[in-house]
C-alpha positions, -999 to +999 in steps of 0.1 A: +000+004+002+013+031-012+013+061+016-007+096+013+018+119+020+001+156+018+017+187+022+006+219+038+021+253+039+017+285+060+039+316+052+058+298+024+061+289-013+057+253-017+086+246-044+097+214-066+126+213-045+111+209-010+080+186-021+107+160-029+123+160-003+096+155+021+086+128-004+118+107-007+118+116+032+084+106+047+082+076+020+105+059+041+082+061+070+063+033+053+088+009+059+086+013+100+049+014+099+025+005+070-007+006+079-006+041+083-038+055+063-029+094+061+004+111+063+001+150+069+030+176+066+025+208+074+054+231+067+059+267+084+078+297+082+070+313+122+081+352+121+077+359+155+091+328+167+115+342+201+148+331+182+157+328+155+164+288+151+130+285+158+113+301+132+108+271+103+086+244+119+081+206+101+054+189+118+042+149+108+013+136+117+008+098+114-030+080+111-034+053+115-066+025+128-065+035+163-034+056+163-022+090+159+015+097+164+022+130+161+065+151+158+067+189+153+106+197+150+119+238+146+152+247+129+163+277+109+166+259+080+132+239+067+154+208+056+171+204+091+136+208+104+126+178+083+147+157+092+148+164+126+111+159+127+114+126+103+141+112+132+117+118+159+092+103+136+111+074+137+115+070+174+082+073+178+075+047+154+090+020+172+085+031+207+046+028+195+052-005+176+071-018+208+042-014+233+018-035+204+037-056+187+064-069+209+053-104+229+074-133+236+072-148+204+069-185+212+036-186+219+033-192+253-003-180+270+002-148+294-009-168+319+015-194+320+045-170+321+027-148+346+045-157+379+020-156+414+027-121+433+015-116+473-007-092+478+024-080+498+050-080+475+023-064+445+014-034+474+058-033+474+058-028+434+034-002+431+047+015+459+075+019+440+066+033+408+043+057+415+059+092+412+073+112+434+060+146+444+092+167+451+072+200+457+042+214+475+031+251+471+003+268+491-012+300+478-041+324+483-056+337+453-072+372+452-104+379+423-086+398+397-099+399+360-076+386+327-059+420+325-049+419+360-033+383+358-014+387+327-001+423+346+006+403+377+019+373+354+050+398+345+057+414+377+062+378+391+085+365+361+064+333+359+071+332+323+052+294+317+017+301+335-005+318+358-033+301+380-056+329+394-092+331+407-114+350+379-136+375+394-155+379+359-165+341+364-162+327+395-134+303+389-102+296+390-081+296+356-045+292+344-032+316+325-004+303+299+020+315+275+023+306+242+052+304+216+042+334+192+038+358+223+002+359+226-018+343+259-041+315+261-071+312+293-078+270+305-109+276+320-119+245+338-158+225+347-160+196+367-178+170+351 
């Protein structure tokens, strides 16, 4: 089955050289995962990127039955971004295939291989695998609107996110800074 490759661009012209390069590189992924039904390659030039080395963006998305794999890489050169994205996608495909296809290979059922674990041993194993919370913080939320939250975020030097109590909606919100310099707002709802 031949892989269907769709190329989309934003803020740059798609010439034959780029198109051939993408098809040549992306078609190599078919050897690794031939059940991909759709391959989408998004290429963009982001003029507003903070760092000049992050202006050329290559994003690859593979869709298939029961999976979506997506990678994004940035570079100062479009071809380098494509190469890095392909390398990253190859690693992601091997990780995906390892989780879903790797088995014992000898046909032995899992029940025959599984060792009997006592409840005490099972509890110890669960405790070892639990993630460790290294730090807990408690702080008081003062009611403020979104503009005040942006100012407070800048004043505190929080570059990534800021948690605040939104006086307009009477709810806790998370304000975050996006890559393009704009802000995003997360308004959680209990479901």
